[in-house]
C-alpha positions as CSV (number, residue, x, y, z in Angstrom):
1,M,-45.0,1.7,-62.3
2,I,-46.2,-1.0,-60.2
3,E,-47.9,-0.3,-56.8
4,A,-47.0,-2.4,-53.7
5,V,-50.3,-3.2,-53.0
6,E,-50.8,-5.0,-56.7
7,I,-47.5,-7.2,-55.3
8,E,-49.5,-8.2,-52.2
9,Q,-52.1,-9.3,-54.1
10,M,-50.4,-11.4,-56.2
11,S,-50.4,-15.0,-55.7
12,G,-46.9,-16.9,-54.6
13,A,-46.3,-18.2,-58.3
14,E,-47.0,-14.9,-59.8
15,K,-44.4,-13.1,-57.6
16,V,-42.0,-16.1,-58.2
17,Q,-42.4,-14.9,-62.1
18,A,-42.0,-11.2,-61.6
19,M,-39.1,-12.2,-59.6
20,E,-37.5,-14.3,-62.6
21,L,-38.8,-11.9,-65.4
22,L,-37.0,-9.0,-63.1
23,W,-33.7,-11.2,-63.0
24,R,-33.2,-12.1,-65.9
25,S,-34.0,-8.4,-67.5
26,M,-31.0,-7.1,-64.9
27,A,-28.8,-10.2,-66.0
28,L,-29.0,-8.6,-69.9
29,E,-27.0,-5.4,-68.1
30,P,-24.9,-6.6,-65.5
31,N,-22.8,-3.0,-65.4
32,K,-25.8,-1.0,-65.1
33,M,-26.9,-2.8,-61.9
34,E,-24.3,-1.2,-58.9
35,S,-24.2,-2.5,-55.2
36,P,-25.4,-0.7,-52.6
37,G,-22.3,0.7,-50.5
38,W,-22.9,-1.2,-47.3
39,H,-22.7,-4.7,-49.6
40,K,-18.7,-2.9,-50.5
41,K,-17.8,-2.6,-46.8
42,I,-19.6,-6.0,-45.5
43,L,-17.4,-7.3,-48.5
44,A,-14.2,-5.7,-47.1
45,H,-14.4,-6.6,-44.0
46,R,-15.2,-10.4,-44.8
47,L,-12.1,-10.4,-47.0
48,A,-9.7,-8.4,-44.4
49,K,-10.7,-11.4,-42.5
50,V,-9.5,-13.6,-44.3
51,A,-6.5,-12.5,-45.4
52,S,-6.0,-12.0,-41.6
53,G,-6.4,-15.8,-41.0
54,K,-9.4,-15.0,-38.8
55,G,-12.2,-15.9,-41.3
56,E,-15.0,-18.4,-40.4
57,F,-15.6,-21.3,-42.8
58,L,-19.0,-23.3,-42.7
59,T,-20.0,-26.4,-44.3
60,L,-23.3,-26.5,-46.1
61,A,-24.8,-28.5,-43.1
62,Q,-23.4,-26.5,-40.5
63,L,-25.0,-23.0,-42.3
64,K,-28.2,-25.0,-42.4
65,K,-28.1,-25.8,-38.7
66,R,-27.3,-22.1,-37.8
67,L,-29.7,-20.6,-39.8
68,A,-32.6,-23.1,-38.5
69,K,-31.4,-22.2,-34.9
70,R,-32.4,-18.2,-35.7
71,T,-35.9,-19.1,-37.0
72,A,-36.7,-21.7,-34.0
């Protein structure tokens, strides 16, 4: 098992490569991966908002602007 300290010592490129390897491995067996319960709750809430006509939709530009404000 890899330790957190080992990950912290990796370069940025090594971390990206590790993430890509993990993603490929997980993608080979998607049925073995289950989303956490909180993901399902958020999705259900968002779908209910859309169904009730209260869903909010943003363009990509609007989303980028909103995210930029959060990090400023």
